LUMKOL-734465 format. One record per residue: residue number from 0; residue in one letter; z, x, y of N, C-alpha, C in turn. Coordinates in steps of 0.2 Angstrom, whole numbers, plus 5000, padded with zeros to 4 digits. Atoms other than C-alpha are relative to their C-alpha. Layout:
N
{num = NUM, residuo = A, n.pz = Z, n.px = X, n.py = Y, ca.pz = Z, ca.px = X, ca.py = Y, c.pz = Z, c.px = X, c.py = Y};
...
//
This chain:
129
{num = 0, residuo = X, n.pz = 5001, n.px = 5006, n.py = 4993, ca.pz = 4999, ca.px = 4999, ca.py = 5001, c.pz = 5001, c.px = 5006, c.py = 5005};
{num = 1, residuo = X, n.pz = 5002, n.px = 4998, n.py = 4993, ca.pz = 4995, ca.px = 5006, ca.py = 5017, c.pz = 4998, c.px = 4995, c.py = 5007};
{num = 2, residuo = X, n.pz = 5000, n.px = 5006, n.py = 4995, ca.pz = 4991, ca.px = 4998, ca.py = 5034, c.pz = 4995, c.px = 5007, c.py = 5003};
{num = 3, residuo = X, n.pz = 5006, n.px = 4996, n.py = 4996, ca.pz = 4975, ca.px = 5003, ca.py = 5045, c.pz = 5000, c.px = 4997, c.py = 5006};
{num = 4, residuo = X, n.pz = 4999, n.px = 5002, n.py = 4993, ca.pz = 4976, ca.px = 5002, ca.py = 5063, c.pz = 4993, c.px = 5003, c.py = 5004};
{num = 5, residuo = X, n.pz = 5008, n.px = 5000, n.py = 4997, ca.pz = 4958, ca.px = 4998, ca.py = 5072, c.pz = 5001, c.px = 5000, c.py = 5009};
{num = 6, residuo = X, n.pz = 5001, n.px = 5003, n.py = 4994, ca.pz = 4956, ca.px = 4998, ca.py = 5090, c.pz = 4993, c.px = 5004, c.py = 5005};
{num = 7, residuo = X, n.pz = 5006, n.px = 4997, n.py = 4997, ca.pz = 4942, ca.px = 4999, ca.py = 5102, c.pz = 5001, c.px = 4997, c.py = 5007};
{num = 8, residuo = X, n.pz = 5000, n.px = 5003, n.py = 4992, ca.pz = 4939, ca.px = 4993, ca.py = 5122, c.pz = 4996, c.px = 4993, c.py = 4998};
{num = 9, residuo = X, n.pz = 5003, n.px = 5008, n.py = 5002, ca.pz = 4937, ca.px = 4975, ca.py = 5122, c.pz = 4993, c.px = 4997, c.py = 5002};
{num = 10, residuo = X, n.pz = 5006, n.px = 5002, n.py = 4998, ca.pz = 4921, ca.px = 4973, ca.py = 5131, c.pz = 4994, c.px = 5004, c.py = 4997};
{num = 11, residuo = X, n.pz = 5005, n.px = 4996, n.py = 5003, ca.pz = 4912, ca.px = 4985, ca.py = 5122, c.pz = 4999, c.px = 4999, c.py = 4991};
{num = 12, residuo = X, n.pz = 5001, n.px = 5002, n.py = 5007, ca.pz = 4904, ca.px = 4983, ca.py = 5105, c.pz = 4999, c.px = 5005, c.py = 4994};
{num = 13, residuo = X, n.pz = 5000, n.px = 4994, n.py = 5007, ca.pz = 4903, ca.px = 5001, ca.py = 5096, c.pz = 5007, c.px = 5004, c.py = 5004};
{num = 14, residuo = X, n.pz = 4994, n.px = 4995, n.py = 4997, ca.pz = 4916, ca.px = 5015, ca.py = 5100, c.pz = 5006, c.px = 4996, c.py = 4995};
{num = 15, residuo = X, n.pz = 4994, n.px = 5004, n.py = 5004, ca.pz = 4928, ca.px = 5008, ca.py = 5084, c.pz = 5003, c.px = 5006, c.py = 5000};
{num = 16, residuo = X, n.pz = 4997, n.px = 4994, n.py = 5001, ca.pz = 4942, ca.px = 5020, ca.py = 5082, c.pz = 5006, c.px = 4997, c.py = 4994};
{num = 17, residuo = X, n.pz = 4992, n.px = 5004, n.py = 5004, ca.pz = 4956, ca.px = 5017, ca.py = 5068, c.pz = 5003, c.px = 5008, c.py = 4994};
{num = 18, residuo = X, n.pz = 4996, n.px = 4995, n.py = 5003, ca.pz = 4969, ca.px = 5027, ca.py = 5058, c.pz = 5004, c.px = 4996, c.py = 4994};
{num = 19, residuo = X, n.pz = 4995, n.px = 5001, n.py = 5006, ca.pz = 4977, ca.px = 5026, ca.py = 5040, c.pz = 5007, c.px = 5002, c.py = 5002};
{num = 20, residuo = X, n.pz = 4995, n.px = 4997, n.py = 5003, ca.pz = 4995, ca.px = 5026, ca.py = 5038, c.pz = 5004, c.px = 4996, c.py = 4996};
{num = 21, residuo = X, n.pz = 4996, n.px = 5004, n.py = 5006, ca.pz = 5008, ca.px = 5023, ca.py = 5027, c.pz = 5001, c.px = 4995, c.py = 5002};
{num = 22, residuo = X, n.pz = 4995, n.px = 5006, n.py = 4999, ca.pz = 5017, ca.px = 5006, ca.py = 5025, c.pz = 5007, c.px = 5001, c.py = 5001};
{num = 23, residuo = X, n.pz = 4993, n.px = 4999, n.py = 4999, ca.pz = 5034, ca.px = 5013, ca.py = 5026, c.pz = 5002, c.px = 5002, c.py = 5006};
{num = 24, residuo = X, n.pz = 5000, n.px = 4998, n.py = 4993, ca.pz = 5031, ca.px = 5020, ca.py = 5045, c.pz = 5002, c.px = 4993, c.py = 5004};
{num = 25, residuo = X, n.pz = 4999, n.px = 5007, n.py = 4994, ca.pz = 5041, ca.px = 5008, ca.py = 5058, c.pz = 4996, c.px = 5001, c.py = 5006};
{num = 26, residuo = X, n.pz = 5001, n.px = 4999, n.py = 4993, ca.pz = 5035, ca.px = 5016, ca.py = 5074, c.pz = 4994, c.px = 5003, c.py = 4999};
{num = 27, residuo = X, n.pz = 5004, n.px = 4998, n.py = 4998, ca.pz = 5018, ca.px = 5024, ca.py = 5077, c.pz = 4997, c.px = 5001, c.py = 5007};
{num = 28, residuo = X, n.pz = 5003, n.px = 4998, n.py = 4993, ca.pz = 5011, ca.px = 5032, ca.py = 5092, c.pz = 4992, c.px = 5003, c.py = 4999};
{num = 29, residuo = X, n.pz = 5007, n.px = 4998, n.py = 5002, ca.pz = 4991, ca.px = 5032, ca.py = 5094, c.pz = 4998, c.px = 5006, c.py = 5005};
{num = 30, residuo = X, n.pz = 5002, n.px = 4995, n.py = 4995, ca.pz = 4986, ca.px = 5047, ca.py = 5103, c.pz = 4992, c.px = 5001, c.py = 4999};
{num = 31, residuo = X, n.pz = 5005, n.px = 5000, n.py = 4999, ca.pz = 4969, ca.px = 5044, ca.py = 5111, c.pz = 4997, c.px = 5001, c.py = 5007};
{num = 32, residuo = X, n.pz = 5001, n.px = 4996, n.py = 4994, ca.pz = 4960, ca.px = 5048, ca.py = 5128, c.pz = 4997, c.px = 4990, c.py = 5001};
{num = 33, residuo = X, n.pz = 5000, n.px = 5005, n.py = 4998, ca.pz = 4964, ca.px = 5030, ca.py = 5132, c.pz = 4998, c.px = 4998, c.py = 5008};
{num = 34, residuo = X, n.pz = 5002, n.px = 5002, n.py = 4994, ca.pz = 4958, ca.px = 5021, ca.py = 5150, c.pz = 5003, c.px = 4995, c.py = 5002};
{num = 35, residuo = X, n.pz = 4994, n.px = 5007, n.py = 5000, ca.pz = 4972, ca.px = 5011, ca.py = 5158, c.pz = 4998, c.px = 4997, c.py = 5004};
{num = 36, residuo = X, n.pz = 5003, n.px = 5005, n.py = 4995, ca.pz = 4959, ca.px = 5000, ca.py = 5169, c.pz = 4999, c.px = 4997, c.py = 4995};
{num = 37, residuo = X, n.pz = 5005, n.px = 5004, n.py = 5005, ca.pz = 4951, ca.px = 4995, ca.py = 5152, c.pz = 5006, c.px = 4996, c.py = 4995};
{num = 38, residuo = X, n.pz = 4994, n.px = 5005, n.py = 5005, ca.pz = 4958, ca.px = 4980, ca.py = 5139, c.pz = 4998, c.px = 5002, c.py = 4993};
{num = 39, residuo = X, n.pz = 5002, n.px = 5000, n.py = 5006, ca.pz = 4958, ca.px = 4986, ca.py = 5122, c.pz = 5002, c.px = 4995, c.py = 4994};
{num = 40, residuo = X, n.pz = 5000, n.px = 5005, n.py = 5003, ca.pz = 4958, ca.px = 4976, ca.py = 5106, c.pz = 5003, c.px = 5005, c.py = 4994};
{num = 41, residuo = X, n.pz = 4997, n.px = 4995, n.py = 5006, ca.pz = 4971, ca.px = 4984, ca.py = 5092, c.pz = 5000, c.px = 4995, c.py = 4995};
{num = 42, residuo = X, n.pz = 4999, n.px = 5005, n.py = 5007, ca.pz = 4969, ca.px = 4977, ca.py = 5075, c.pz = 5004, c.px = 5003, c.py = 4993};
{num = 43, residuo = X, n.pz = 4996, n.px = 4999, n.py = 5005, ca.pz = 4982, ca.px = 4980, ca.py = 5061, c.pz = 4999, c.px = 4997, c.py = 4992};
{num = 44, residuo = X, n.pz = 5004, n.px = 5003, n.py = 5006, ca.pz = 4975, ca.px = 4976, ca.py = 5043, c.pz = 5007, c.px = 5005, c.py = 4995};
{num = 45, residuo = X, n.pz = 4998, n.px = 4998, n.py = 5005, ca.pz = 4987, ca.px = 4978, ca.py = 5029, c.pz = 4995, c.px = 5000, c.py = 4993};
{num = 46, residuo = X, n.pz = 5005, n.px = 5002, n.py = 5006, ca.pz = 4979, ca.px = 4984, ca.py = 5012, c.pz = 5005, c.px = 5000, c.py = 4994};
{num = 47, residuo = X, n.pz = 4996, n.px = 5003, n.py = 5006, ca.pz = 4986, ca.px = 4978, ca.py = 4995, c.pz = 4996, c.px = 5004, c.py = 4995};
{num = 48, residuo = X, n.pz = 5004, n.px = 4998, n.py = 5007, ca.pz = 4980, ca.px = 4983, ca.py = 4978, c.pz = 4995, c.px = 4996, c.py = 4999};
{num = 49, residuo = X, n.pz = 5006, n.px = 5007, n.py = 5001, ca.pz = 4970, ca.px = 4967, ca.py = 4977, c.pz = 4996, c.px = 5001, c.py = 5006};
{num = 50, residuo = X, n.pz = 5006, n.px = 5001, n.py = 4992, ca.pz = 4962, ca.px = 4969, ca.py = 4995, c.pz = 5002, c.px = 5003, c.py = 5007};
{num = 51, residuo = X, n.pz = 4998, n.px = 4998, n.py = 4993, ca.pz = 4963, ca.px = 4971, ca.py = 5013, c.pz = 5002, c.px = 4992, c.py = 5002};
{num = 52, residuo = X, n.pz = 4997, n.px = 5005, n.py = 4998, ca.pz = 4975, ca.px = 4957, ca.py = 5019, c.pz = 4998, c.px = 4998, c.py = 5008};
{num = 53, residuo = X, n.pz = 5001, n.px = 5001, n.py = 4994, ca.pz = 4974, ca.px = 4947, ca.py = 5035, c.pz = 5003, c.px = 5004, c.py = 5005};
{num = 54, residuo = X, n.pz = 4997, n.px = 4994, n.py = 4995, ca.pz = 4974, ca.px = 4958, ca.py = 5050, c.pz = 5003, c.px = 4995, c.py = 5008};
{num = 55, residuo = X, n.pz = 4998, n.px = 5002, n.py = 4995, ca.pz = 4984, ca.px = 4955, ca.py = 5065, c.pz = 4995, c.px = 5004, c.py = 5008};
{num = 56, residuo = X, n.pz = 5005, n.px = 5000, n.py = 4993, ca.pz = 4974, ca.px = 4955, ca.py = 5083, c.pz = 5004, c.px = 4999, c.py = 5007};
{num = 57, residuo = X, n.pz = 4997, n.px = 5002, n.py = 4993, ca.pz = 4981, ca.px = 4959, ca.py = 5100, c.pz = 4994, c.px = 5004, c.py = 5005};
{num = 58, residuo = X, n.pz = 5004, n.px = 4999, n.py = 4995, ca.pz = 4972, ca.px = 4961, ca.py = 5114, c.pz = 5004, c.px = 5002, c.py = 5008};
{num = 59, residuo = X, n.pz = 4997, n.px = 4998, n.py = 4995, ca.pz = 4978, ca.px = 4971, ca.py = 5130, c.pz = 4999, c.px = 5005, c.py = 5002};
{num = 60, residuo = X, n.pz = 4999, n.px = 4993, n.py = 4997, ca.pz = 4981, ca.px = 4987, ca.py = 5140, c.pz = 5005, c.px = 5005, c.py = 4996};
{num = 61, residuo = X, n.pz = 4994, n.px = 4996, n.py = 5004, ca.pz = 4991, ca.px = 5002, ca.py = 5134, c.pz = 5005, c.px = 4999, c.py = 5004};
{num = 62, residuo = X, n.pz = 4994, n.px = 5001, n.py = 5000, ca.pz = 5008, ca.px = 5004, ca.py = 5137, c.pz = 5001, c.px = 5005, c.py = 5008};
{num = 63, residuo = X, n.pz = 5001, n.px = 4997, n.py = 4992, ca.pz = 5003, ca.px = 5016, ca.py = 5152, c.pz = 4998, c.px = 4998, c.py = 5006};
{num = 64, residuo = X, n.pz = 5002, n.px = 5005, n.py = 4993, ca.pz = 4994, ca.px = 5004, ca.py = 5162, c.pz = 5005, c.px = 4996, c.py = 5001};
{num = 65, residuo = X, n.pz = 4995, n.px = 5005, n.py = 5000, ca.pz = 5009, ca.px = 4992, ca.py = 5159, c.pz = 5002, c.px = 5004, c.py = 5004};
{num = 66, residuo = X, n.pz = 4995, n.px = 4996, n.py = 4997, ca.pz = 5021, ca.px = 5005, ca.py = 5165, c.pz = 4998, c.px = 5002, c.py = 5008};
{num = 67, residuo = X, n.pz = 5002, n.px = 4998, n.py = 4994, ca.pz = 5010, ca.px = 5010, ca.py = 5179, c.pz = 5001, c.px = 4994, c.py = 5005};
{num = 68, residuo = X, n.pz = 5002, n.px = 5007, n.py = 4998, ca.pz = 5008, ca.px = 4993, ca.py = 5185, c.pz = 5009, c.px = 4997, c.py = 5002};
{num = 69, residuo = X, n.pz = 4993, n.px = 5001, n.py = 4999, ca.pz = 5028, ca.px = 4991, ca.py = 5183, c.pz = 5002, c.px = 5004, c.py = 5008};
{num = 70, residuo = X, n.pz = 4998, n.px = 4993, n.py = 4994, ca.pz = 5030, ca.px = 5008, ca.py = 5194, c.pz = 4997, c.px = 4997, c.py = 5006};
{num = 71, residuo = X, n.pz = 5003, n.px = 5002, n.py = 4992, ca.pz = 5018, ca.px = 5001, ca.py = 5208, c.pz = 5003, c.px = 4992, c.py = 5003};
{num = 72, residuo = X, n.pz = 4996, n.px = 5004, n.py = 4998, ca.pz = 5027, ca.px = 4985, ca.py = 5209, c.pz = 5007, c.px = 5002, c.py = 5003};
{num = 73, residuo = X, n.pz = 4994, n.px = 4997, n.py = 4996, ca.pz = 5044, ca.px = 4993, ca.py = 5213, c.pz = 4997, c.px = 5003, c.py = 5007};
{num = 74, residuo = X, n.pz = 5002, n.px = 4996, n.py = 4995, ca.pz = 5033, ca.px = 5005, ca.py = 5226, c.pz = 4999, c.px = 4993, c.py = 5005};
{num = 75, residuo = X, n.pz = 5000, n.px = 5007, n.py = 4995, ca.pz = 5030, ca.px = 4986, ca.py = 5234, c.pz = 5004, c.px = 4997, c.py = 5002};
{num = 76, residuo = X, n.pz = 4995, n.px = 5004, n.py = 4997, ca.pz = 5047, ca.px = 4982, ca.py = 5237, c.pz = 5003, c.px = 5006, c.py = 5003};
{num = 77, residuo = X, n.pz = 4993, n.px = 4994, n.py = 4995, ca.pz = 5055, ca.px = 5000, ca.py = 5241, c.pz = 4996, c.px = 5001, c.py = 5006};
{num = 78, residuo = X, n.pz = 5005, n.px = 4998, n.py = 4994, ca.pz = 5039, ca.px = 5004, ca.py = 5254, c.pz = 5004, c.px = 4996, c.py = 5007};
{num = 79, residuo = X, n.pz = 4999, n.px = 5004, n.py = 4995, ca.pz = 5044, ca.px = 4988, ca.py = 5264, c.pz = 5008, c.px = 5003, c.py = 5004};
{num = 80, residuo = X, n.pz = 4992, n.px = 4998, n.py = 4998, ca.pz = 5063, ca.px = 4993, ca.py = 5264, c.pz = 5003, c.px = 5004, c.py = 5004};
{num = 81, residuo = X, n.pz = 5000, n.px = 4994, n.py = 4995, ca.pz = 5062, ca.px = 5008, ca.py = 5271, c.pz = 4995, c.px = 4999, c.py = 5007};
{num = 82, residuo = X, n.pz = 5001, n.px = 5001, n.py = 4993, ca.pz = 5050, ca.px = 5003, ca.py = 5285, c.pz = 5005, c.px = 4997, c.py = 5004};
{num = 83, residuo = X, n.pz = 4995, n.px = 5003, n.py = 4997, ca.pz = 5062, ca.px = 4990, ca.py = 5290, c.pz = 5006, c.px = 5003, c.py = 5002};
{num = 84, residuo = X, n.pz = 4995, n.px = 4996, n.py = 4998, ca.pz = 5076, ca.px = 5003, ca.py = 5289, c.pz = 5000, c.px = 5005, c.py = 5005};
{num = 85, residuo = X, n.pz = 5002, n.px = 4995, n.py = 4996, ca.pz = 5066, ca.px = 5015, ca.py = 5298, c.pz = 5000, c.px = 4997, c.py = 5008};
{num = 86, residuo = X, n.pz = 4999, n.px = 5002, n.py = 4995, ca.pz = 5064, ca.px = 5003, ca.py = 5312, c.pz = 5005, c.px = 4996, c.py = 5003};
{num = 87, residuo = X, n.pz = 4994, n.px = 5000, n.py = 4998, ca.pz = 5080, ca.px = 4997, ca.py = 5312, c.pz = 5003, c.px = 5004, c.py = 5003};
{num = 88, residuo = X, n.pz = 4997, n.px = 4994, n.py = 5000, ca.pz = 5087, ca.px = 5015, ca.py = 5314, c.pz = 4997, c.px = 5001, c.py = 5008};
{num = 89, residuo = X, n.pz = 5003, n.px = 5000, n.py = 4993, ca.pz = 5074, ca.px = 5017, ca.py = 5329, c.pz = 5004, c.px = 4996, c.py = 5005};
{num = 90, residuo = X, n.pz = 4997, n.px = 5005, n.py = 4994, ca.pz = 5080, ca.px = 5002, ca.py = 5339, c.pz = 5007, c.px = 5001, c.py = 5002};
{num = 91, residuo = X, n.pz = 4993, n.px = 4998, n.py = 4999, ca.pz = 5098, ca.px = 5006, ca.py = 5337, c.pz = 5000, c.px = 5007, c.py = 5003};
{num = 92, residuo = X, n.pz = 5001, n.px = 4995, n.py = 4997, ca.pz = 5094, ca.px = 5024, ca.py = 5343, c.pz = 4998, c.px = 4999, c.py = 5008};
{num = 93, residuo = X, n.pz = 5003, n.px = 5000, n.py = 4993, ca.pz = 5085, ca.px = 5019, ca.py = 5359, c.pz = 5005, c.px = 4995, c.py = 5003};
{num = 94, residuo = X, n.pz = 4992, n.px = 5005, n.py = 4997, ca.pz = 5101, ca.px = 5004, ca.py = 5362, c.pz = 5005, c.px = 5005, c.py = 5003};
{num = 95, residuo = X, n.pz = 4994, n.px = 4994, n.py = 5000, ca.pz = 5113, ca.px = 5020, ca.py = 5360, c.pz = 4998, c.px = 5002, c.py = 5006};
{num = 96, residuo = X, n.pz = 5001, n.px = 4994, n.py = 4995, ca.pz = 5104, ca.px = 5031, ca.py = 5370, c.pz = 4999, c.px = 4996, c.py = 5008};
{num = 97, residuo = X, n.pz = 5001, n.px = 5002, n.py = 4994, ca.pz = 5102, ca.px = 5018, ca.py = 5385, c.pz = 5007, c.px = 4999, c.py = 5003};
{num = 98, residuo = X, n.pz = 4994, n.px = 5000, n.py = 4996, ca.pz = 5121, ca.px = 5015, ca.py = 5385, c.pz = 5002, c.px = 5005, c.py = 5000};
{num = 99, residuo = X, n.pz = 4996, n.px = 4994, n.py = 4997, ca.pz = 5125, ca.px = 5034, ca.py = 5385, c.pz = 4997, c.px = 5000, c.py = 5006};
{num = 100, residuo = X, n.pz = 5002, n.px = 4999, n.py = 4992, ca.pz = 5114, ca.px = 5035, ca.py = 5400, c.pz = 5003, c.px = 4996, c.py = 5005};
{num = 101, residuo = X, n.pz = 4996, n.px = 5001, n.py = 4997, ca.pz = 5124, ca.px = 5024, ca.py = 5408, c.pz = 5006, c.px = 5001, c.py = 4999};
{num = 102, residuo = X, n.pz = 4994, n.px = 4997, n.py = 4999, ca.pz = 5140, ca.px = 5030, ca.py = 5403, c.pz = 5002, c.px = 5006, c.py = 5002};
{num = 103, residuo = X, n.pz = 4999, n.px = 4991, n.py = 4997, ca.pz = 5138, ca.px = 5049, ca.py = 5407, c.pz = 4997, c.px = 5001, c.py = 5006};
{num = 104, residuo = X, n.pz = 5005, n.px = 4998, n.py = 4993, ca.pz = 5125, ca.px = 5048, ca.py = 5422, c.pz = 5001, c.px = 4995, c.py = 5004};
{num = 105, residuo = X, n.pz = 4999, n.px = 5004, n.py = 4994, ca.pz = 5128, ca.px = 5040, ca.py = 5438, c.pz = 4993, c.px = 4998, c.py = 5001};
{num = 106, residuo = X, n.pz = 5005, n.px = 5000, n.py = 4995, ca.pz = 5114, ca.px = 5032, ca.py = 5446, c.pz = 4998, c.px = 5004, c.py = 5006};
{num = 107, residuo = X, n.pz = 5001, n.px = 4996, n.py = 4995, ca.pz = 5104, ca.px = 5043, ca.py = 5458, c.pz = 4997, c.px = 4995, c.py = 5005};
{num = 108, residuo = X, n.pz = 5003, n.px = 5006, n.py = 4996, ca.pz = 5102, ca.px = 5032, ca.py = 5473, c.pz = 4993, c.px = 5003, c.py = 5003};
{num = 109, residuo = X, n.pz = 5006, n.px = 4998, n.py = 4997, ca.pz = 5085, ca.px = 5030, ca.py = 5481, c.pz = 5000, c.px = 5001, c.py = 5007};
{num = 110, residuo = X, n.pz = 5000, n.px = 4995, n.py = 4992, ca.pz = 5084, ca.px = 5040, ca.py = 5499, c.pz = 4997, c.px = 4995, c.py = 5003};
{num = 111, residuo = X, n.pz = 5004, n.px = 5005, n.py = 4996, ca.pz = 5074, ca.px = 5025, ca.py = 5506, c.pz = 5004, c.px = 4994, c.py = 5001};
{num = 112, residuo = X, n.pz = 4994, n.px = 5003, n.py = 4998, ca.pz = 5087, ca.px = 5013, ca.py = 5504, c.pz = 5006, c.px = 5001, c.py = 5002};
{num = 113, residuo = X, n.pz = 4994, n.px = 4996, n.py = 4998, ca.pz = 5101, ca.px = 5024, ca.py = 5511, c.pz = 5000, c.px = 5000, c.py = 5007};
{num = 114, residuo = X, n.pz = 4998, n.px = 5000, n.py = 4992, ca.pz = 5109, ca.px = 5023, ca.py = 5528, c.pz = 4998, c.px = 5006, c.py = 5003};
{num = 115, residuo = X, n.pz = 5000, n.px = 4993, n.py = 4998, ca.pz = 5108, ca.px = 5040, ca.py = 5532, c.pz = 4995, c.px = 5003, c.py = 4999};
{num = 116, residuo = X, n.pz = 5007, n.px = 4996, n.py = 5000, ca.pz = 5090, ca.px = 5044, ca.py = 5527, c.pz = 4996, c.px = 4996, c.py = 5003};
{num = 117, residuo = X, n.pz = 5003, n.px = 5004, n.py = 4995, ca.pz = 5084, ca.px = 5030, ca.py = 5539, c.pz = 4996, c.px = 5003, c.py = 5004};
{num = 118, residuo = X, n.pz = 5004, n.px = 4996, n.py = 4996, ca.pz = 5068, ca.px = 5036, ca.py = 5548, c.pz = 4997, c.px = 5007, c.py = 4997};
{num = 119, residuo = X, n.pz = 5002, n.px = 4995, n.py = 5005, ca.pz = 5066, ca.px = 5051, ca.py = 5537, c.pz = 4995, c.px = 5000, c.py = 4996};
{num = 120, residuo = X, n.pz = 5007, n.px = 5000, n.py = 5003, ca.pz = 5049, ca.px = 5055, ca.py = 5530, c.pz = 5000, c.px = 5005, c.py = 4993};
{num = 121, residuo = X, n.pz = 4999, n.px = 4996, n.py = 5006, ca.pz = 5051, ca.px = 5060, ca.py = 5512, c.pz = 4993, c.px = 5003, c.py = 4994};
{num = 122, residuo = X, n.pz = 5007, n.px = 4999, n.py = 5004, ca.pz = 5032, ca.px = 5062, ca.py = 5507, c.pz = 5000, c.px = 5008, c.py = 5000};
{num = 123, residuo = X, n.pz = 5003, n.px = 4994, n.py = 5002, ca.pz = 5025, ca.px = 5079, ca.py = 5501, c.pz = 4996, c.px = 5004, c.py = 5006};
{num = 124, residuo = X, n.pz = 5003, n.px = 4998, n.py = 4996, ca.pz = 5020, ca.px = 5090, ca.py = 5515, c.pz = 4995, c.px = 5006, c.py = 4998};
{num = 125, residuo = X, n.pz = 5006, n.px = 4994, n.py = 5004, ca.pz = 5003, ca.px = 5100, ca.py = 5510, c.pz = 4997, c.px = 5005, c.py = 5005};
{num = 126, residuo = X, n.pz = 5000, n.px = 4993, n.py = 4994, ca.pz = 5002, ca.px = 5110, ca.py = 5526, c.pz = 5002, c.px = 5004, c.py = 5001};
{num = 127, residuo = X, n.pz = 4999, n.px = 4995, n.py = 5001, ca.pz = 5012, ca.px = 5120, ca.py = 5524, c.pz = 5000, c.px = 5005, c.py = 4995};
{num = 128, residuo = X, n.pz = 4999, n.px = 4995, n.py = 5006, ca.pz = 5015, ca.px = 5137, ca.py = 5513, c.pz = 5006, c.px = 5002, c.py = 5001};
//
């Protein structure tokens, strides 16, 4: 008694590959050049002394493609959180900068509005060297 595993790209007629494995194997890894974006058909045939049994057929992507899609989904959650945190931090820094300015630096008076500077011209003179 043994098992035969066949696999092929679902949309192609040729390119069928197969492996013969003993029936006592609980877990088996297929090493091939799988393309993550292609959908595959995997078939498992039990082979008895009397002949070949009914196959179990599964259509799907390889595990690497599924893991990659799950990692990408995590990326779609993490990136907006990081961006919103950066915006919040930037807003907090800008507000605290304005508060610090008011706390530590006095406002510089406008000379045009001062009583002692009435009548003085504060324009830069270009004719003097």
